[in-house]
KOLKE-183003 format. One record per residue (C-alpha): residue in three letters; x, y, z. Coordinates in Angstrom, 2 decimals, always signed. Layout:
% KOLKE-183003
<site code="ALA" c1="X" c2="Y" c3="Z"/>
...
% end
This chain:
% KOLKE-183003
<site code="MET" c1="+174.23" c2="+62.18" c3="+185.55"/>
<site code="ILE" c1="+170.72" c2="+60.84" c3="+185.31"/>
<site code="ILE" c1="+167.64" c2="+62.28" c3="+183.65"/>
<site code="GLY" c1="+164.62" c2="+62.28" c3="+185.94"/>
<site code="ARG" c1="+161.23" c2="+63.82" c3="+186.62"/>
<site code="VAL" c1="+160.31" c2="+65.46" c3="+189.91"/>
<site code="ILE" c1="+157.30" c2="+63.57" c3="+191.24"/>
<site code="ASP" c1="+156.93" c2="+65.15" c3="+194.68"/>
<site code="GLU" c1="+158.37" c2="+67.54" c3="+197.25"/>
<site code="LEU" c1="+159.07" c2="+66.32" c3="+200.76"/>
<site code="VAL" c1="+158.54" c2="+68.25" c3="+203.97"/>
<site code="SER" c1="+160.61" c2="+67.44" c3="+207.03"/>
<site code="THR" c1="+159.83" c2="+68.92" c3="+210.43"/>
<site code="GLN" c1="+163.09" c2="+67.57" c3="+211.88"/>
<site code="LYS" c1="+166.36" c2="+67.55" c3="+209.95"/>
<site code="GLY" c1="+170.09" c2="+68.06" c3="+210.35"/>
<site code="GLU" c1="+171.38" c2="+71.62" c3="+210.59"/>
<site code="TYR" c1="+173.01" c2="+71.48" c3="+207.14"/>
<site code="PHE" c1="+169.64" c2="+70.83" c3="+205.54"/>
<site code="HIS" c1="+167.74" c2="+73.81" c3="+206.98"/>
<site code="GLY" c1="+166.37" c2="+75.90" c3="+204.13"/>
<site code="GLN" c1="+167.02" c2="+73.15" c3="+201.56"/>
<site code="LYS" c1="+164.18" c2="+71.75" c3="+199.45"/>
<site code="LEU" c1="+163.95" c2="+67.96" c3="+199.21"/>
<site code="LEU" c1="+162.59" c2="+66.41" c3="+196.02"/>
<site code="LEU" c1="+161.50" c2="+62.91" c3="+195.06"/>
<site code="VAL" c1="+162.88" c2="+62.25" c3="+191.57"/>
<site code="GLN" c1="+161.89" c2="+59.37" c3="+189.29"/>
<site code="PRO" c1="+164.81" c2="+58.33" c3="+187.03"/>
<site code="LEU" c1="+163.86" c2="+58.09" c3="+183.33"/>
<site code="ASP" c1="+165.34" c2="+56.48" c3="+180.24"/>
<site code="LEU" c1="+165.69" c2="+58.45" c3="+176.99"/>
<site code="ASN" c1="+162.11" c2="+57.52" c3="+176.04"/>
<site code="GLU" c1="+160.93" c2="+59.06" c3="+179.34"/>
<site code="THR" c1="+159.96" c2="+55.64" c3="+180.72"/>
<site code="ASP" c1="+160.39" c2="+55.12" c3="+184.47"/>
<site code="MET" c1="+163.58" c2="+53.33" c3="+185.52"/>
<site code="ASP" c1="+164.49" c2="+52.00" c3="+188.95"/>
<site code="GLU" c1="+163.03" c2="+53.45" c3="+192.13"/>
<site code="ALA" c1="+162.52" c2="+57.13" c3="+192.91"/>
<site code="VAL" c1="+165.41" c2="+58.97" c3="+194.58"/>
<site code="LEU" c1="+165.34" c2="+61.55" c3="+197.38"/>
<site code="ALA" c1="+167.52" c2="+64.51" c3="+196.36"/>
<site code="ILE" c1="+168.52" c2="+67.99" c3="+197.50"/>
<site code="ASP" c1="+167.25" c2="+70.65" c3="+195.07"/>
<site code="GLY" c1="+170.06" c2="+72.77" c3="+193.67"/>
<site code="ALA" c1="+168.16" c2="+74.10" c3="+190.64"/>
<site code="ASP" c1="+164.84" c2="+75.38" c3="+192.01"/>
<site code="ALA" c1="+162.95" c2="+72.55" c3="+190.30"/>
<site code="GLY" c1="+159.27" c2="+71.82" c3="+190.78"/>
<site code="ILE" c1="+156.87" c2="+68.93" c3="+190.46"/>
<site code="GLY" c1="+156.69" c2="+67.73" c3="+186.84"/>
<site code="ASP" c1="+160.06" c2="+69.22" c3="+185.79"/>
<site code="ARG" c1="+162.58" c2="+67.06" c3="+183.91"/>
<site code="VAL" c1="+165.88" c2="+67.39" c3="+185.74"/>
<site code="LEU" c1="+169.53" c2="+66.36" c3="+185.80"/>
<site code="LEU" c1="+170.28" c2="+64.30" c3="+188.88"/>
<site code="VAL" c1="+173.68" c2="+63.39" c3="+190.29"/>
<site code="GLN" c1="+174.08" c2="+60.44" c3="+192.62"/>
<site code="ASP" c1="+177.63" c2="+61.08" c3="+193.70"/>
<site code="GLY" c1="+178.19" c2="+62.31" c3="+197.23"/>
<site code="PHE" c1="+180.97" c2="+64.77" c3="+196.35"/>
<site code="ALA" c1="+178.98" c2="+66.34" c3="+193.51"/>
<site code="ALA" c1="+175.83" c2="+66.49" c3="+195.65"/>
<site code="MET" c1="+177.75" c2="+68.21" c3="+198.47"/>
<site code="HIS" c1="+178.63" c2="+71.04" c3="+196.07"/>
<site code="VAL" c1="+174.92" c2="+71.95" c3="+195.94"/>
<site code="LEU" c1="+175.00" c2="+72.61" c3="+199.69"/>
<site code="GLY" c1="+178.44" c2="+74.22" c3="+199.62"/>
<site code="GLN" c1="+179.38" c2="+71.91" c3="+202.50"/>
<site code="PHE" c1="+181.79" c2="+69.00" c3="+202.21"/>
<site code="GLN" c1="+181.17" c2="+67.06" c3="+205.41"/>
<site code="VAL" c1="+177.44" c2="+66.52" c3="+204.87"/>
<site code="PRO" c1="+175.69" c2="+63.14" c3="+204.51"/>
<site code="VAL" c1="+174.09" c2="+63.67" c3="+201.11"/>
<site code="ASP" c1="+174.34" c2="+61.46" c3="+198.04"/>
<site code="ALA" c1="+171.89" c2="+62.86" c3="+195.47"/>
<site code="ALA" c1="+171.17" c2="+66.35" c3="+194.15"/>
<site code="VAL" c1="+169.23" c2="+67.98" c3="+191.35"/>
<site code="ILE" c1="+171.71" c2="+70.16" c3="+189.48"/>
<site code="GLY" c1="+169.67" c2="+71.37" c3="+186.51"/>
<site code="VAL" c1="+166.24" c2="+71.65" c3="+184.93"/>
<site code="ILE" c1="+166.01" c2="+70.25" c3="+181.39"/>
<site code="ASP" c1="+164.20" c2="+72.48" c3="+178.92"/>
<site code="GLN" c1="+164.65" c2="+70.33" c3="+175.81"/>
<site code="ILE" c1="+166.40" c2="+67.18" c3="+174.64"/>
<site code="ASP" c1="+167.54" c2="+66.94" c3="+171.01"/>
<site code="PHE" c1="+168.78" c2="+63.75" c3="+169.38"/>
<site code="PHE" c1="+171.13" c2="+63.95" c3="+166.41"/>
<site code="ASP" c1="+171.85" c2="+61.25" c3="+163.83"/>
<site code="ARG" c1="+175.63" c2="+60.82" c3="+164.08"/>
<site code="GLN" c1="+175.83" c2="+58.59" c3="+160.98"/>
<site code="ASN" c1="+175.43" c2="+61.49" c3="+158.52"/>
% end
């Protein structure tokens, strides 16, 4: 799983039948300091996320297909959760 921030929503006038009614999001992967990493990823929204939300992103086809409930669909990334808070704990104590 990857932490990311939703930077935009995409609108598609033409898309495959499996994607009708599905929201597409552009997600910017982040490191733990919330600094941009890599390039933005196009993902299916499985968590009703919006622009500016921190999210959990999976980039595994099988996991992403679970969001659609279809297992013969060409999808490789999905938002599976919205992050409310991140807490770091000192494991040395």
